[in-house]
N, C-alpha and C positions, 0 to 999 in steps of 0.2 A: 568695348562699351558701346552700346547703341544709342543713337540720338532719337528723341521723340520726333515723330513726323510733323507735329504741329506744336507751335509755341503755346504755352498756357496764357500768354498775353498776346492777343491778336488785334490787328487794326484792319479796318475796311476802308478801301478807297474806291468810291464810285467814279466811274468814267464812262464816257460815250465814245464810240468809234465811228468815224466817218459821217456823222450827222450833227448838226446844230440847228436850232437851239435845244438845250437839254438842261435839266436841273443838276446834272452831274458836275462835280467840281473840276474834274480833269477831262481833257479831250485828247484823243489819239486819232491821227489821220487814217491809219490803215493797219493791217495785220502785222506788217513789219515792225511798226512801233510797239505793238503789243508784245511781240517776241523780245525786242530789246528791253522793254520795261521789265518783263518777267525775268529775263536773264540778270538784269541789274539787281532786282529784288533778291533773287536767289544768291547772287554773289555777296550782297550786303549781309544777308542772313547768315551765310556760311562764315563770313569774317567775324560777325558778332558772336557766333557760337564758339569759334576757335580762339578768339582773342577777347577773353572776358575783360570786364571793366577793371582798370588798374586800382580802383578804390577798394581798399581792404580795411575792414573795421579794426580798430586798435583795441 
């Protein structure tokens, strides 16, 4: 069974890298932080996909 590449429910997080001030809500210092953030998001996404919510309608 294949997984869709994009979730039907998407969120957008505006961020700026290496410069302030910005209207972005989030700030990352450098490309290393970008890599760690993307890896963390991918990991959380994989866990959510493979561990569905325990709430089952009765």
